C-alpha positions in Angstrom: 103.6 35.3 -121.5 103.0 36.1 -125.1 104.5 39.3 -126.4 101.9 42.0 -127.3 103.6 42.3 -130.8 102.7 38.7 -131.6 99.1 39.3 -130.3 98.2 42.0 -132.8 97.0 39.6 -135.5 95.2 37.4 -132.9 93.4 40.4 -131.4 91.9 41.0 -134.8 90.4 37.5 -134.6 88.4 38.3 -131.5 85.2 40.3 -131.6 85.9 43.5 -129.7 82.8 45.5 -129.8 82.6 49.2 -129.0 79.2 50.3 -127.9 77.9 53.1 -125.8 76.4 52.4 -122.4 72.7 53.4 -122.4 72.3 53.2 -118.7 74.5 56.2 -118.1 74.1 58.7 -121.0 77.1 60.9 -120.0 79.6 58.1 -119.2 81.2 57.8 -122.7 81.7 54.1 -122.0 83.1 51.3 -124.1 82.2 47.6 -123.7 84.9 45.0 -124.6 84.1 41.4 -125.4 86.2 38.4 -126.5 84.2 35.7 -128.2 85.0 32.1 -128.9 86.9 31.3 -125.7 87.5 27.5 -125.9 90.0 24.9 -124.8 93.5 24.8 -126.2 92.7 27.3 -129.0 95.4 30.0 -128.8 95.1 29.6 -125.1 98.2 31.6 -124.4 96.8 34.5 -126.5 93.4 34.3 -124.8 95.1 34.4 -121.3 97.4 37.2 -122.4 94.5 39.3 -123.6 92.6 38.7 -120.4 95.7 39.5 -118.4 96.1 42.9 -120.1 92.5 43.8 -119.2 93.0 42.6 -115.7 96.2 44.6 -115.2 94.5 47.8 -116.6 91.4 47.2 -114.3 89.3 47.3 -117.5 86.1 45.2 -117.9 86.1 42.4 -120.4 83.2 40.0 -121.2 84.5 36.6 -122.4 82.1 34.5 -124.5 82.7 30.8 -123.8 81.5 28.0 -126.1 80.2 25.4 -123.8 80.8 22.1 -125.6 84.4 22.9 -126.4 85.4 24.3 -123.0 86.3 22.7 -119.7 89.3 20.5 -120.3 92.1 23.1 -120.5 93.3 23.3 -116.9 95.5 26.4 -117.5 92.7 28.4 -119.0 90.1 27.3 -116.5 92.4 28.1 -113.6 93.3 31.5 -114.9 89.6 32.4 -115.3 88.8 30.9 -111.8 91.6 32.9 -110.2 90.5 36.2 -111.8 86.8 35.7 -110.9 87.9 34.8 -107.3 89.9 38.0 -107.1 86.9 40.1 -108.1 88.5 40.8 -111.5 86.6 42.8 -114.1 86.3 39.7 -116.2 82.7 38.6 -116.9 81.7 35.2 -118.2 79.2 35.0 -121.0 77.4 32.1 -122.6 78.4 31.9 -126.3 76.3 28.9 -127.2 76.9 25.2 -126.9 78.5 24.6 -130.3 78.8 28.2 -131.6 75.4 27.9 -133.2 73.5 30.6 -135.0 70.5 30.8 -132.6 68.2 32.2 -135.3 68.3 28.7 -136.9 66.5 27.2 -133.8 63.1 27.7 -132.2 62.7 29.2 -128.7 62.7 25.8 -126.9 65.8 24.6 -128.7 67.5 27.9 -128.0 66.7 27.6 -124.3 68.0 24.0 -124.1 71.3 25.0 -125.8 71.7 28.0 -123.5 70.8 25.9 -120.4 73.5 23.3 -121.3 76.2 25.9 -121.4 74.9 27.8 -118.3 75.0 24.5 -116.3 78.5 23.7 -117.4 79.9 27.1 -116.7 78.1 27.2 -113.3 79.7 23.9 -112.4 83.2 25.0 -113.5 83.1 28.5 -112.0 80.3 28.6 -109.4 78.8 31.5 -111.3 75.8 31.3 -113.7 76.3 33.6 -116.7 73.9 36.5 -116.9 75.0 37.5 -120.4 74.4 35.7 -123.7 76.6 36.6 -126.7 74.9 35.6 -129.9 76.8 34.6 -133.1 77.2 37.7 -135.2 77.4 37.5 -139.0 
């Protein structure tokens, strides 16, 4: 496992978004997300971050880039195991090639999202219900 001390700079790379939950006005909730999950890219750090959330029983949405995900057996197995164990990790579609979806028409957007959804469904047996768009 990667030491937390070495993760601090890497954590800054990930988009961790704090936003209130509008479905429960009094909950004072925070939503955490980790974008750009992909094969072999700081995979030890990605797994370590997911593990921290899993150990703390805290929800984390991971945005997976479809075209550059699916060949890293360590990362895939970690995610599969945590989904299987009813972890609080949620899989999200983060595009096929990390596109800026505002550059595409509705039909093109749908096709890109569908490609990623199909791949993630095949890998994990779960179709993502969340789409994380590229933020500027």
